[in-house]
Structures are given as structure tokens and as C-alpha cells.
N, C-alpha and C positions, 0 to 999 in steps of 0.2 A: 520784161513783164508788161511795161507800158505799151510797147508796140503790139503785143498780142492782145491786150485789152482793147486797143483801137480796132484791130481786125475783127475781134468778136462782135463789137458794136456794129461794124459795117455789115457783117453777115446777118445779124439780127435785123438790121434796117432793111435789108433786101428780102429777107424771108419772113413769112408769118411766124413760123416756128421752126427751130432747128435743134437737133440733138448734138450734144457735145462730142459723141463718138464720130458722127458724120462730119462735124466741124473740124475735129482733129485730123481726120483723114483728108479733108479738103485742103487744110492749111499745111499738111505734112509735118504736124507737130505732135509731141507726146501728149497723150490724153490728160495726164496729170497737170501739165502746164496750162491746158485749157481750163481745167477745173479750178486751178489757182487763180486765173484771171477772172473767172466767174465769181469766186469768193470775194475778190477785191471789189468787183462791181456791186455785189450784194451789200457790202459795207457802206456804200454811198447812199443807200436808201432805196427808193422805188424806181431806180433807173431801168432795171430788167426784172423779169420774173423767171425763176428757175424752179421747175418742178422735178423733184428727184424721182428717178426710176432705177429699178434694179433689173438688169438683164442677165440672162444666162448665156455664156459663150463657151464654145468648144475650143480648147487649146491643145496643141501637140505637146506631149511630154518629151523629156530628153530622148527617150528611146524612140518616140514617134518621129522626132526630127532626124534621127539617124536613119530610120526606115525611109523617110522622105528623100534623103540624100542618096542612099545606097541601094534602096529596094527592100522589099519585105524579106523576112527570114526564109520563107518558103521559096521565094524567087532566087535567093542566093544559093539555096540548096540545089535547085534545079540547074542553075548556071554552073555549079561546081561538078555536075555529073557529065562526063564526056559521052560521046555517042556510043562508045564501046563499053561504058559502065565504069564503076569504081568500087573498090572494097568498102563495105559499110563502115568499118572501124576507121579507115583512112578518111572517109568523107566526114565523119562526125568530129574529127579533130581539126579539120581544115576550114570549117565555117563557124563564125560566131553564132551563138544561140542556136546551135544545130539541133538540139532536142525538139524545141517547139517548131523550128523550121521543117524538120524531117516529118514531124507529125502532120503539120498543115499541108505539106506537099503530097504526102500519101493520101490525105483526106480529099484533096482536090483532084486526085487521079493523075498527077503529073509524073510520078515515078513509081517503080515497082521493085521488088526484091527477089532475086534469084538465090534461094536458100541452098540450092544444090550445087552452086558454083564451086569450082576447084579453089581451095584456099580460104573458104569461108563465104558467108553471105555477100552478095554483090548487088549494088544498086544500079538500076538501068532507067533510062528515060522511057516514059510511056507515051509521051506526045512529042511532036516536033518543036513546037513553040508555045509560049504562054503569054498571057496578059496579066501584068501585076496590078490587079484591081486594088489591093491594099495601098500601094503607092499612089495610085490615081486618086482614090478617095481622100487620102491624107492631104494631097495637094489641094483639093477643093476645100477641105476644112481649113487649111492654112490660109487660103485666099478668101475665106468667108463666103464661098460659093456653095451654099448648102441646099440648093434646090433639088439636086439629084442624089443627095445623101439620105438613105433610108434610116428609120429607127433601128432596124435589125443590124445594119452596119455600125451605127453609132454604139449600140449596146455591146456588139462584138469587140470593137476596138477599145472600148472602155475596159472590158474584161481582160484584154491583152495588154492593158496599161500603155496604149499608144496615144490615147487622147484622154483628156480630163475636162470636166465641166467646172467652170469658175463663174462666180457672180461678179458682175461689173456694175458699179454705181455710176449712172450717167445723169445728165440733167437736160430736160426739155426747155429750151430757152425761147423767150418771147419778150416783146416790149413791155416795159412797166409804165405806170402813170406819168413818171417824170423822165421818160426816155430822152436821151440826148447823145449826140455823137461827140460832143466836146465835154470831156470829163476833167474836172480840176481836182487835184489831190486835196482832201480835207485835212485840216490841221489836227494834230493829236493834243496839243497843249498850248496854253497862252503863255508867251515868253515876255520877259521884261522889255526886249527889243520891240516887240509888237506894240506894247503899251506906249513906249517912248515915241515911236514913229507914227502911231495912230493907224498902222496898217491892219490892226485887228478888225477894224470896222468893215473892211472889204473881204476878209477871209471867211472861208467856210469851215466850220468846226464839226468834228465828229461828236455825235451825241454820247453821253456817258450811259453805260449800261449798269444801272445800280443793282440789277438782279444777277449779274454775273458773279460766279464764285471765284474767289481769289486762289492763287496757286498755293497749294499746301506747302509749308516750309519743310525741307528735308529734316528728318529726325530719326533717332533710333527707336526701337520698339522692344519692350521687355518680353522675354521668353516666358511662356506659361509657368515654367518651373520657378523662375525668379519671382513671379507674382505670388504663387502659392507659398514659396519660401518666406516672403515678406509677411504674409498673413500668419504663418506658423510662428514666426518670431514675435509678432505683435501679441499673439494669444499667450505665449509663454510669459512675456513681460507683463501682460494684464493680470496673470495669475501669480505674479510675484516672484518669478524665477530669475536667476542671474545667469548670464551667458558665460559658458566655459571657453577657454582658449582652444582653438582647433587648428593651429598653424603647423602641424606635423603630419604631412602626407606620408613621409617615410618614418616608420616607427620600428622599434626593436621588439623582438618576441617577448622580452621580459614584461613590458608594459601591455603589450597587445594580448598575451596569452597567460603568462605565468602568474602575474598579479591577480588575475581573475580566477585562479584556482583551476586552470585548464591544463590537464596533464600533457606532458611533452610527447606522448604517443598518440595524442588525439588526431583523428583524420583531418581536422581543419588545418593542421600545420603542414599537410602534404602539399606538394607542388601543384596538384590538380585542383586545389582550392585556394591557394595563396600565391601571390606574386613575390618572389624573393629578389632582393637587390644584390647585384654582383659587385658594385663598386660605390661606396665601401660595403663589404659584405658583413662586417661585424661592428657592433657598438662597444664602447669601452667604459663609459661613465654611468655608474649606478649608485644609489644610496645603499652602501654595503650592509649597514645594520638591517635595513628593511629587506634586502636581498636574502640575508641569512634566515630571517623569520619566514619568508616565503618558501625558501628551500626546505626548512624544517617542517612546515605545514604540508608540503607535497610529500616528503619522504616518510614522516612519522606521525603527522597530524597533531592533535592537541586540542584542549578545551572541548572534549567530547567527540572529536573527530579522529578517525584512525588514519587519515591521509590516503595516499595512493600506494604506499609501500613500494617505491621504486627508487633507483638512484637518479636523483635530479642532477642535470648537467648544465653548468653555466655556459658551455659552448653553444647549447641549443638556445638558451635565453639571449645570447648576444646577437643572433642572426637578425639582420635588417630586412624589413619587408615593407610593402605598401600596406598601410593599415587596413585591416579587414572590417573594422567597425569603429565607431567613435567612442565605444566603451573604453578604449585605451585612454582617451582624454578624460573620461569619467574617473578611471582608476588614478590618474595623476592628480586630478582635482580633489578626490576624496583623501588621498594620501597627504596632500598639503593641508587639508582641513583637519586631519587627525593630529597633526603636529602642533595645532593651536590648543591651548588650554585656558580656561575650561572649555569643554565641548559646546559648540554652538550649532543648533539645527540649521539646515540649509536646503534650498531648492535650486537646482541647476539644470541648464539645458544646453544643447549644442546642435548645430545644423551644418553639416559639411560633407565632403565627398569621401567615399570609401571605395575599396577595390577588391574584387574577388574573381578568381579564375573560373567564371561560370560559363555554361553552355548557353549561347544566345537563343532566345525564343521570344514570344510575344510579351512576356512579363519579366524577362531577365536580361541584364546587361553586365558586362565585366566591370563597369564602374557606375556608381549611382550615389545619390545623396541620402544620408541617414540622419534622422532626427532622433534625439535622445533626451529624455527627461528623467531626472532622478531626485528623489526626496529622501532626506536622511534625518531621523529624529528618534526619540524614545518610543518603543512599543508600536511601531507601524505594522499593519497586518495586510493580508491579501485583500480584505474588504476595503481598506484605504486605497490600495492600488486600483481596484476595479472602479471605485468612486472617482478617483482622479482621472482615469482614462475615459469614463463615460462623460464627465464634464468637459474634458479636453476635446474629444471627438464631436461632442455636441456643438462646441464653438466652431468646429470645422464644417458644420452642416451635415455630418455623417451620423445618422441615428440608428442605422441597421447594423448592430454589432453582435458578434458571437465570440465566445472565449472557449479555447480548447486546451486541455492540459498538455504540457510539452516538457521536454528535458533541455536544460542548459547547464553546462559545467559550473557556472558561477551564480545561478539563481535556483532557489528551492523554497516554495513551489514556483513553477514556471507556467506561463500561458501564452499561446498564440492568439492573435487578434485577427478576426475576419470581418470584412464588410462586403455588402452586396454590390456588385458592379453592374450597373444598368446596361452598359454597352456590351459586356461579355455575357450578360444574363447568367451570372453565377457568383458564388461567394469566393472572394479573393483574399488571400492573406495580406494584411497591410502592416502588421507589426508583431513584435515579440515583447514579452514582459516577464517580470518576476520579482521575487524578494532576494536581494543579494545574500549569499551564504555567509555564515560566520567565518568560514575558512578564508574568505576574501577580506572581510572587514577587520577581524581580530589582529592579523599580522600588521595592519596599518597603524594599530594603536587605539582603536575605538573601544569604549566601554562595552561590556557584554550586553547591556540593556539597549544599545543602539541598533536600530535596523534601518535598512535602506530599501526603498522600492524604486523600480525603474522600468521604463518602457521605451522601445525604439521602433521606428518605422521609416520607410523611405519617403522621399518627397514625390517620387515618380508615380507611385500607385495611387495615392490620393488625387494627384493632378490628373491622371488618366480617368479616374472616376468622375472628377469635377468637370472635365472638358470632354468626356465621352470619347476618349481615344482608346481604340481596341488593341493597338500594337505599340509597345514602348519604343520601337525603332522609328515610329512616325513622330515621336515626341522629342527624342534626342538622338543625335548622330548624323551621319552624312546623308540620310534619306529624308531629313526633315524638309517639309515644304515651307519656305520662308514666307509665303503669302499667308499661311496659317498663323504665323507669329504676328504678322501685320494685322490680320483681321480679328483675332481673338480679343474679346473684351477684357477689361480689367477684372481681376479675380475678386469677387465679393462673396465671402463665405457667410452662410446663414448663422448668425450668432444669436 
């Protein structure tokens, strides 16, 4: 680099102004090396002036370089045709890029086709010799001899992808106020040795640039889902909820379905909705007294319910699955609460992953995060549920809510919750809710007067609304743009 720097200074001294591209060609050096030397000289102060220029240059593509070496596609077609002609199908398999070459050769009037020839169409030469203008022009472009190259030819070869236009950043160099041919390297730092020897007095030091930005330290970046999840969790804690354990991705059908008074013939238990585990396929440990009360409620009902009137099978309850909702954790939590006497009201929440055998589209994935809140106390009603949800979503900054009656096996009454999605410009379902049925709570051991209200929603859909993401596959999965994760701001919900 030091030698190149000296040569650059010598050429600037001899010339009033010189372009770095011309300098690189004169010195037979790579242009980037010349630019590097210019940058080094600029760091010394006003030794040289460098005016940046952006030039457009024509370069041969890889295909263009092949044409320059071997001739154009049409010329190769012409050369492959003997004087007595050749079968068209044989010609087309004998020459690379024969389709475009054949078309261009026909257009130029170099060849003709005898369609009535014996054995099929035959290609014949129409002229004795040709001039490969394409190869000639590409040679001129490659040597930067563009005086005879027309705009029509340039546009034609661009369309054929033989040449491409690239922008080249160059510098117009001239002498600066402090121009000199003798350049001494400036020191970057003051060392103890310089101070001891006193050599610092004769040294030239680089000036500090106090306006320069420091290098950003490498760090991880939170995914939008994690940011929103953290906000959800904080909201629940502010509202006095306790967090439930959610450490069971693999759950058995008893806790996932049966304890929720979901019949064993329900479509949600089918393989097209649920992922079943093959190893181990069955669970074996259950609270047997509770299992018997659940079985009785399914088969015969009780406490005013007639049940489902079918033969409940423990083999179906034993099946291991990937949990389809975090309500399985809610069921475990409520059962544990029911075993404590006297009854104590509670508010619980969970946020974790669930799995469903869904068809993928803009708003559905096979796995997603579910948020669930449940309140259990004496005499809770649907009005309490709507009040809790309005307050909860208000803390999320979501105020456009609609409620629609729905059916759930384990809640009655039940409601779906909708919010307006500004990105999709439509109302999107963001949650489900309801009052837990007595058929679910009574087998656990709760008093008759106790009711529980609950609501659940995904983390993904509120995140899509908040960050204006139209397709869930752009938010999570293999198609996610990592730059999006880097650029998105911290999640601040309007509380």
C-alpha cells in the first residue's frame, strides 16, 4: 500500500487532475487498491483533493464472455450447418442455446428451412459467409472502445443479457493545500515509550474524530412475540393474577379433553385436529378418585346434568398428545385448588405454546402461543367476564372489541372475541371465552356456588395487529426476515 500511495502522489504531481480509473489502468493495478491508497491519503489531512464521481460502465455478463470467446449463438448455428444442409432436429441438439441462435440466424437471413425435405424439415445455408457483429461489438465493449457502439446495439445486448450496466464509484484527484510527495505515517496513539524517550515531540498524530459513531456491540434482539408476551405477563401480574405451571408440552387426553367435559367422540380428538404421540403412546398415572367422578359425569351426568350418555373409555383418556390448548394446565390448577379447604378464590394465567393440526394460511400455524386467564369465585357471571376482558384488552391498547356467541364443550355461555385488524382491514378473531360448566367444576370438588370465568387468545394475532403484520408466516417460522426483528422497536402497549 505504501508503494502505491507514493505512485499516486507522483501521478498527481505530474497531472493537474487524474481519475482513479485512468490511474489504475496506467499503473496496471486493481481499482480498489487505488481507492484504498486515496483513502489513506485523505486521512492525512489536505494532502490531496478527491472528488467522488459515479460512472456507468458496460460489463460483459458470464454469457457475454462465452459469446466473446466462442462467437454468438446465431454464428454457432450457421457454422453447424454444412453446405448440403442438416436436419433441423439434429441441429437443435448439437449447438448450445440453439433456440435463440436459430431465431437470430433466421432473422439475419443466414439460414433457411426446407420443410418439404425427405425425412423432415432441413436447415440450409442462405449465404456463403457471415460477419459475427455480436462478437465484434462485445469485444469493443470489453476493451472500453465504445465510440462505434450504438444505443440500439447496447439495448439489444442488454435484452439478450450479454452485457449489463454497472455503477462504478471513482475519484477525480488533484493537489491539496498541503500537497507533498513525502508522506509520513501519522501516529494513532501516544505510548509510554514516546513519553519516556521524548520522541512524541517530533511525531505527527492523527486528529481525534469526536463526531464518529462507535461500533455497535454485537447483541441479540428480542422477537416481537417475546416483547408482546412480556407485556401480557406484566398486565396479568398488575391485575393480581398468579402464573400457572405450563411445563407439559406433551399432555394426556384425560387432562386435555376429559376433565373439560369434552366428549370422547368430539371432532377435536381426531388426527386431523390433534397431534398424537407414538412413543410413549399412553399415560398411566391418574388421580383415580377424580377419574371416576369424571367418568360418571360423562356417562350419567349428575347435579342437574344428564351427561353424554355413552360408554366412557379409559383407553381413550390415556392417549398422549401434544396439548391443543393451555386449558389443560388450567384444569390441573383448578383441580389442585379444589383439594384445599376451605375454598379460596383465585385468579390465574398462563402463556405458552400449544399445537394443532391446522391448515396453514395467513392467520393460522400448526403451533402458536396461547394466553389464558381464569378467575374462580362465588357467583361470577357473564357480565364479570366481559368486564375483565374489556379491562384486559384496554391495557393492551386494543379498544375495538366485538363479542359473538359461540359453543365450547366446557363453557356455557361461551363467546368469541374479535378485534379490528388495521393491516388486514377486517375483524379478526383474537380469543375465546366463557363460564366453565358445572360438569367440569363439580367433579373436581368445588362447591355448587363457585363459578369460574376464563378467556384465551393467541400471542400471534395481537402481535400482528400491533406490528401491522399481514401474514403470520412473516412473523414466525422459516420465512421470517431477521432484519425485521432487529429493526422493530420495543413493544409499548397503550395502557
